NUGUSE-523704 format. One record per residue (C-alpha): x, y, z; residue in three letters; residue number from 1. Coordinates in steps of 0.02 Angstrom, whole numbers, padded with zeros to 5 digits. Layout:
<nodes>
        x        y        z   code   pos
        X        Y        Z    ALA   NUM
...
</nodes>
This chain:
<nodes>
        x        y        z   code   pos
    01830   -00195    02090    UNK     1
    01862   -00120    02253    UNK     2
    01775   -00132    02434    UNK     3
    01623   -00043    02439    UNK     4
    01621    00093    02582    UNK     5
    01602    00056    02767    UNK     6
    01465    00188    02859    UNK     7
    01391    00168    03045    UNK     8
    01238    00146    02969    UNK     9
    01229    00010    02883    UNK    10
    01196   -00113    02992    UNK    11
    01104   -00266    02989    UNK    12
    01103   -00409    02813    UNK    13
    01176   -00249    02723    UNK    14
    01323   -00224    02826    UNK    15
    01382   -00384    02825    UNK    16
    01383   -00404    02631    UNK    17
    01487   -00240    02651    UNK    18
    01618   -00317    02764    UNK    19
    01625   -00458    02617    UNK    20
    01703   -00360    02469    UNK    21
    01690   -00444    02286    UNK    22
    01634   -00603    02267    UNK    23
    01814   -00668    02214    UNK    24
    01862   -00635    02401    UNK    25
    01704   -00702    02501    UNK    26
    01739   -00791    02675    UNK    27
    01555   -00809    02704    UNK    28
    01490   -00922    02589    UNK    29
    01323   -00962    02677    UNK    30
    01287   -00785    02588    UNK    31
    01330   -00839    02412    UNK    32
    01238   -00975    02430    UNK    33
    01082   -00939    02494    UNK    34
    00918   -01003    02431    UNK    35
    00872   -00826    02417    UNK    36
    00931   -00717    02254    UNK    37
    01043   -00588    02314    UNK    38
    01090   -00400    02238    UNK    39
    01199   -00282    02273    UNK    40
    01163   -00110    02185    UNK    41
    01236    00062    02186    UNK    42
    01148    00214    02176    UNK    43
    01198    00241    01976    UNK    44
    01112    00077    01947    UNK    45
    01234   -00038    01939    UNK    46
    01268   -00214    02006    UNK    47
    01406   -00227    02121    UNK    48
    01402   -00418    02153    UNK    49
    01237   -00573    02159    UNK    50
    01248   -00729    02253    UNK    51
    01234   -00902    02132    UNK    52
    01032   -00904    02176    UNK    53
    01029   -00728    02071    UNK    54
    01115   -00809    01923    UNK    55
    01030   -00949    01949    UNK    56
    00860   -00849    01920    UNK    57
    00919   -00729    01782    UNK    58
    00989   -00850    01665    UNK    59
    01180   -00737    01671    UNK    60
    01331   -00783    01744    UNK    61
    01415   -00661    01883    UNK    62
    01526   -00574    01789    UNK    63
    01362   -00548    01637    UNK    64
    01237   -00457    01782    UNK    65
    01400   -00336    01841    UNK    66
    01372   -00153    01795    UNK    67
    01215   -00125    01673    UNK    68
    01277   -00343    01614    UNK    69
    01080   -00395    01729    UNK    70
    00987   -00264    01620    UNK    71
    00988   -00404    01483    UNK    72
    00910   -00533    01635    UNK    73
    00773   -00417    01599    UNK    74
    00636   -00415    01513    UNK    75
    00642   -00243    01376    UNK    76
    00489   -00156    01447    UNK    77
    00536   -00177    01635    UNK    78
    00687   -00121    01630    UNK    79
    00663    00064    01629    UNK    80
    00569    00058    01803    UNK    81
    00685   -00049    01881    UNK    82
    00844    00080    01817    UNK    83
    00739    00202    01889    UNK    84
    00691    00131    02063    UNK    85
    00882    00082    02083    UNK    86
    00953    00257    02040    UNK    87
    00856    00372    02169    UNK    88
    00731    00451    02111    UNK    89
    00630    00387    02262    UNK    90
    00661    00459    02441    UNK    91
    00598    00281    02521    UNK    92
    00725    00180    02605    UNK    93
    00645    00026    02522    UNK    94
    00525   -00012    02371    UNK    95
    00444   -00180    02332    UNK    96
    00409   -00211    02155    UNK    97
    00384   -00369    02032    UNK    98
    00485   -00377    01884    UNK    99
    00502   -00502    01713    UNK   100
    00678   -00586    01703    UNK   101
    00675   -00661    01499    UNK   102
    00784   -00839    01489    UNK   103
    00894   -00854    01377    UNK   104
    00781   -01012    01285    UNK   105
    00636   -00845    01290    UNK   106
    00539   -00930    01433    UNK   107
    00466   -00774    01565    UNK   108
    00495   -00799    01746    UNK   109
    00385   -00684    01860    UNK   110
    00518   -00600    02002    UNK   111
    00446   -00536    02153    UNK   112
    00595   -00391    02209    UNK   113
    00644   -00336    02339    UNK   114
    00755   -00176    02378    UNK   115
    00843   -00085    02567    UNK   116
    00928    00071    02526    UNK   117
    01093    00088    02576    UNK   118
    01134    00259    02654    UNK   119
    01326    00377    02659    UNK   120
    01374    00476    02808    UNK   121
    01299    00629    02735    UNK   122
    01096    00527    02714    UNK   123
    01110    00511    02536    UNK   124
    01052    00336    02444    UNK   125
    01238    00265    02391    UNK   126
    01162    00116    02332    UNK   127
    01034   -00050    02365    UNK   128
    01028   -00233    02436    UNK   129
    00916   -00305    02360    UNK   130
    00823   -00494    02354    UNK   131
    00723   -00577    02223    UNK   132
    00584   -00712    02216    UNK   133
    00544   -00837    02110    UNK   134
    00338   -00792    02083    UNK   135
    00320   -00907    01913    UNK   136
    00218   -01030    02002    UNK   137
    00127   -00897    02102    UNK   138
    00063   -00811    01969    UNK   139
   -00006   -00977    01876    UNK   140
   -00095   -00956    01700    UNK   141
   -00091   -00790    01727    UNK   142
    00100   -00804    01711    UNK   143
    00081   -00935    01567    UNK   144
   -00064   -00804    01479    UNK   145
    00058   -00672    01476    UNK   146
    00209   -00784    01420    UNK   147
    00083   -00832    01252    UNK   148
    00071   -00645    01282    UNK   149
    00247   -00632    01231    UNK   150
    00263   -00755    01090    UNK   151
    00104   -00676    01027    UNK   152
    00194   -00486    01028    UNK   153
    00346   -00565    00938    UNK   154
    00224   -00678    00786    UNK   155
    00135   -00502    00756    UNK   156
    00306   -00411    00751    UNK   157
    00378   -00520    00622    UNK   158
    00221   -00588    00538    UNK   159
    00279   -00548    00335    UNK   160
    00087   -00517    00330    UNK   161
    00027   -00314    00350    UNK   162
   -00073   -00331    00526    UNK   163
   -00134   -00178    00604    UNK   164
   -00241   -00186    00788    UNK   165
   -00369   -00082    00793    UNK   166
   -00490    00012    00923    UNK   167
   -00693   -00022    00914    UNK   168
   -00683    00171    00868    UNK   169
   -00544    00138    00691    UNK   170
   -00389    00206    00787    UNK   171
   -00252    00128    00760    UNK   172
   -00171    00035    00926    UNK   173
   -00026   -00048    00834    UNK   174
    00039   -00099    00682    UNK   175
    00199   -00238    00618    UNK   176
    00328   -00182    00518    UNK   177
    00237   -00270    00365    UNK   178
    00081   -00142    00371    UNK   179
    00229    00004    00377    UNK   180
    00310   -00068    00220    UNK   181
    00149   -00094    00120    UNK   182
    00079    00069    00139    UNK   183
    00254    00150    00153    UNK   184
    00194    00241    00335    UNK   185
    00311    00260    00472    UNK   186
    00257    00174    00616    UNK   187
    00254    00309    00724    UNK   188
    00160    00434    00607    UNK   189
    00029    00275    00607    UNK   190
    00004    00296    00769    UNK   191
   -00095    00455    00770    UNK   192
   -00190    00387    00611    UNK   193
   -00374    00322    00589    UNK   194
   -00393    00164    00483    UNK   195
   -00516    00267    00415    UNK   196
   -00391    00365    00343    UNK   197
   -00295    00267    00252    UNK   198
   -00467    00228    00138    UNK   199
   -00463    00308   -00052    UNK   200
   -00591    00449    00021    UNK   201
   -00736    00422   -00037    UNK   202
   -00746    00246   -00042    UNK   203
   -00880    00184    00087    UNK   204
   -00825    00155    00269    UNK   205
   -00797   -00018    00384    UNK   206
   -00887   -00046    00520    UNK   207
   -00767   -00138    00620    UNK   208
   -00886   -00191    00770    UNK   209
   -00970   -00307    00677    UNK   210
   -00819   -00356    00593    UNK   211
   -00781   -00365    00404    UNK   212
   -00792   -00502    00311    UNK   213
   -00659   -00512    00168    UNK   214
   -00660   -00419    00061    UNK   215
   -00536   -00319   -00076    UNK   216
   -00533   -00098   -00065    UNK   217
   -00429    00038   -00102    UNK   218
   -00277    00115    00014    UNK   219
   -00198    00266   -00012    UNK   220
    00001    00246   -00023    UNK   221
    00109    00375    00076    UNK   222
    00154    00452   -00087    UNK   223
   -00003    00455   -00112    UNK   224
   -00046    00335   -00238    UNK   225
   -00181    00212   -00234    UNK   226
   -00162    00034   -00190    UNK   227
   -00301   -00111   -00204    UNK   228
   -00297   -00223   -00036    UNK   229
   -00398   -00382   -00004    UNK   230
   -00431   -00369    00191    UNK   231
   -00512   -00444    00319    UNK   232
   -00543   -00415    00492    UNK   233
   -00576   -00525    00637    UNK   234
   -00659   -00471    00816    UNK   235
   -00581   -00501    00959    UNK   236
   -00710   -00522    01131    UNK   237
   -00658   -00530    01315    UNK   238
   -00707   -00681    01419    UNK   239
   -00913   -00584    01448    UNK   240
   -00923   -00580    01251    UNK   241
   -00895   -00382    01268    UNK   242
   -00775   -00336    01114    UNK   243
   -00632   -00278    01149    UNK   244
   -00538   -00213    01006    UNK   245
   -00499   -00279    00805    UNK   246
   -00373   -00355    00713    UNK   247
   -00366   -00296    00508    UNK   248
   -00248   -00401    00404    UNK   249
   -00213   -00315    00205    UNK   250
   -00133   -00405    00076    UNK   251
   -00088   -00317   -00082    UNK   252
   -00182   -00344   -00241    UNK   253
   -00131   -00235   -00358    UNK   254
   -00053   -00359   -00490    UNK   255
   -00180   -00439   -00493    UNK   256
   -00303   -00305   -00509    UNK   257
   -00205   -00276   -00662    UNK   258
   -00229   -00430   -00697    UNK   259
   -00379   -00452   -00716    UNK   260
   -00404   -00275   -00776    UNK   261
   -00282   -00346   -00936    UNK   262
   -00382   -00507   -00969    UNK   263
   -00556   -00394   -00981    UNK   264
   -00454   -00279   -01107    UNK   265
   -00433   -00459   -01196    UNK   266
   -00598   -00519   -01195    UNK   267
   -00691   -00331   -01217    UNK   268
   -00592   -00252   -01367    UNK   269
   -00499   -00280   -01547    UNK   270
   -00322   -00344   -01535    UNK   271
   -00296   -00250   -01707    UNK   272
   -00371   -00096   -01687    UNK   273
   -00366   -00065   -01495    UNK   274
   -00565   -00045   -01500    UNK   275
   -00701   -00130   -01420    UNK   276
   -00729   -00264   -01513    UNK   277
   -00921   -00353   -01567    UNK   278
   -00951   -00420   -01384    UNK   279
   -00856   -00259   -01286    UNK   280
   -00954   -00139   -01419    UNK   281
   -01134   -00211   -01370    UNK   282
   -01107   -00213   -01200    UNK   283
   -01077   -00045   -01195    UNK   284
   -01238    00003   -01335    UNK   285
   -01326   -00086   -01197    UNK   286
   -01283   -00013   -01028    UNK   287
   -01278    00168   -01128    UNK   288
   -01465    00170   -01201    UNK   289
   -01536    00083   -01022    UNK   290
   -01456    00248   -00982    UNK   291
   -01520    00356   -01102    UNK   292
   -01678    00279   -01044    UNK   293
   -01661    00351   -00885    UNK   294
   -01612    00554   -00916    UNK   295
   -01743    00539   -01080    UNK   296
   -01573    00582   -01190    UNK   297
   -01541    00549   -01376    UNK   298
   -01415    00507   -01487    UNK   299
   -01382    00435   -01656    UNK   300
   -01308    00219   -01702    UNK   301
   -01190    00246   -01828    UNK   302
   -01146    00067   -01942    UNK   303
   -00993    00117   -02061    UNK   304
   -00899   -00014   -02188    UNK   305
   -00758   -00001   -02306    UNK   306
   -00788   -00007   -02474    UNK   307
   -00703   -00142   -02587    UNK   308
   -00572   -00208   -02409    UNK   309
   -00597   -00372   -02496    UNK   310
   -00524   -00288   -02660    UNK   311
   -00354   -00218   -02546    UNK   312
   -00333   -00402   -02452    UNK   313
   -00327   -00452   -02636    UNK   314
   -00213   -00360   -02704    UNK   315
   -00096   -00274   -02609    UNK   316
   -00092   -00434   -02476    UNK   317
   -00163   -00455   -02288    UNK   318
   -00043   -00297   -02194    UNK   319
   -00098   -00171   -02317    UNK   320
   -00290   -00229   -02252    UNK   321
   -00212   -00226   -02075    UNK   322
   -00144   -00048   -02086    UNK   323
   -00314    00010   -02181    UNK   324
   -00423   -00041   -02033    UNK   325
   -00305    00016   -01879    UNK   326
   -00328    00208   -02013    UNK   327
   -00480    00196   -02001    UNK   328
   -00493    00163   -01810    UNK   329
   -00396    00309   -01795    UNK   330
   -00501    00424   -01916    UNK   331
   -00650    00370   -01793    UNK   332
   -00563    00407   -01625    UNK   333
   -00502    00598   -01702    UNK   334
   -00693    00629   -01777    UNK   335
   -00774    00554   -01623    UNK   336
   -00796    00606   -01434    UNK   337
   -00718    00507   -01289    UNK   338
   -00863    00476   -01199    UNK   339
   -00936    00397   -01333    UNK   340
   -00947    00222   -01392    UNK   341
   -00861    00156   -01545    UNK   342
   -00794   -00019   -01568    UNK   343
   -00723   -00140   -01748    UNK   344
   -00894   -00259   -01741    UNK   345
   -00794   -00408   -01866    UNK   346
   -00709   -00369   -02030    UNK   347
   -00724   -00212   -02093    UNK   348
   -00878   -00180   -02008    UNK   349
   -00854   -00031   -01869    UNK   350
   -00998    00047   -01766    UNK   351
   -01014    00216   -01669    UNK   352
   -01137    00279   -01531    UNK   353
   -01137    00428   -01554    UNK   354
   -01207    00530   -01398    UNK   355
   -01324    00693   -01379    UNK   356
   -01341    00731   -01556    UNK   357
   -01503    00783   -01646    UNK   358
   -01524    00650   -01814    UNK   359
   -01475    00812   -01929    UNK   360
   -01297    00832   -01814    UNK   361
   -01274    00627   -01829    UNK   362
   -01293    00632   -02018    UNK   363
   -01190    00783   -02043    UNK   364
   -01054    00676   -01922    UNK   365
   -01075    00545   -02035    UNK   366
   -01036    00647   -02193    UNK   367
   -00904    00707   -02126    UNK   368
   -00804    00541   -02051    UNK   369
   -00828    00466   -02222    UNK   370
   -00748    00650   -02300    UNK   371
   -00619    00628   -02182    UNK   372
   -00569    00426   -02236    UNK   373
   -00589    00487   -02414    UNK   374
   -00441    00582   -02367    UNK   375
   -00307    00467   -02314    UNK   376
   -00224    00332   -02411    UNK   377
   -00108    00176   -02360    UNK   378
    00052    00132   -02424    UNK   379
    00098   -00055   -02438    UNK   380
    00255   -00062   -02529    UNK   381
    00234    00007   -02717    UNK   382
    00041   -00025   -02683    UNK   383
   -00035    00168   -02635    UNK   384
   -00230    00094   -02572    UNK   385
   -00338    00257   -02542    UNK   386
   -00491    00241   -02405    UNK   387
   -00682    00227   -02428    UNK   388
   -00824    00204   -02297    UNK   389
   -00998    00187   -02325    UNK   390
   -01088    00254   -02162    UNK   391
   -01277    00219   -02099    UNK   392
   -01344    00339   -01969    UNK   393
   -01501    00274   -01846    UNK   394
   -01582    00425   -01736    UNK   395
   -01610    00371   -01559    UNK   396
   -01734    00485   -01474    UNK   397
   -01784    00484   -01295    UNK   398
   -01962    00364   -01344    UNK   399
   -01872    00236   -01420    UNK   400
   -01931    00056   -01387    UNK   401
   -01830   -00049   -01504    UNK   402
   -01709   -00141   -01450    UNK   403
   -01507   -00130   -01473    UNK   404
   -01505   -00273   -01595    UNK   405
   -01654   -00204   -01663    UNK   406
   -01564   -00002   -01672    UNK   407
   -01405   -00102   -01749    UNK   408
   -01500   -00216   -01887    UNK   409
   -01599   -00039   -01937    UNK   410
   -01412    00051   -01955    UNK   411
   -01348   -00108   -02051    UNK   412
   -01491   -00067   -02172    UNK   413
   -01452    00100   -02192    UNK   414
   -01262    00080   -02212    UNK   415
   -01302   -00040   -02380    UNK   416
   -01427    00069   -02439    UNK   417
   -01288    00224   -02415    UNK   418
   -01159    00088   -02508    UNK   419
   -01292    00085   -02654    UNK   420
   -01294    00239   -02680    UNK   421
   -01135    00255   -02685    UNK   422
   -01131    00123   -02824    UNK   423
   -01268    00192   -02945    UNK   424
   -01190    00366   -02899    UNK   425
</nodes>
């Protein structure tokens, strides 16, 4: 490295360092071994020389510090500020600042830095001579707190759990990579959103000021899909107890929700036909009857029993019997509405709650359904089985007082009366 240019304006310590030249040619070990960390930098923020104390303070070797290498010793958040000062963007002859050195072991060291400008013959800043003093001990507990903050930042950013920091008003302050990945939004896009923007529209809002007990919520993924999450919030308080902000953690529970839906499906539905089983039908009947009572609505309960079903099983086999049951269920689905409650009560018995129909309309629906079943045949091996059914109907008006069990028993009796008439006829 060539010797720094001399200038009549360079005086004092700056002049002596300039005359000494590169480290390999130093003839004054006094500066190299000085207890104060010294550096010489150009106006382009490139280091031209450092002494031993500076290397010990920064954790960098002499060769590592030269040029732009010195930046590796600084905390990343401080580099831009120091580069701006050394680049001469200020007209001041001197600056004093505090900078953080990040040591190879990860510790943070606070350093007070004072630098004086070197000017060329035209008066322009050509470089800086600086001195650095370790101020970590002076900061005491504050320095430890900042080191702890650095550890928290690393844990926050690299945590596998989706985490965000939110103001008490619900604005997103910071999110980690796991949060961004889970919801599918880039971090810079999330920075412009509020926590409420991520919730499915219409879902209840969360009071962050009081903290959020662990609960389940529906969030909107960036692709528009719905995402079930378990969310928990902790409010962070200042030393005087004043709430500052909230830390929210969310976990994807979509797989668990799907498993719960499948378990409910198995518990409430008939595996053979896909209709509600007796338990599921009775729950639906109870729910709809309560709703009809509140609204003063009406309808009808139908109970259907397949004719001669035991004979089908005995002569054509259980596989043929299963096919007859599936066919009957499909006819009921086609003839009735999606809002009606349809179920298989067991064996060859089915039931349906038909909503908002008069007694006459209910009887017509029952007759049309029985006729539709009579038109169906099921082939089992070399046998052809014709499907037929008897249907009982009980009208439900807005003044009803019977329980669902009583209504079902009445519809069952009506079905057997219909079956008896068919046998007699």
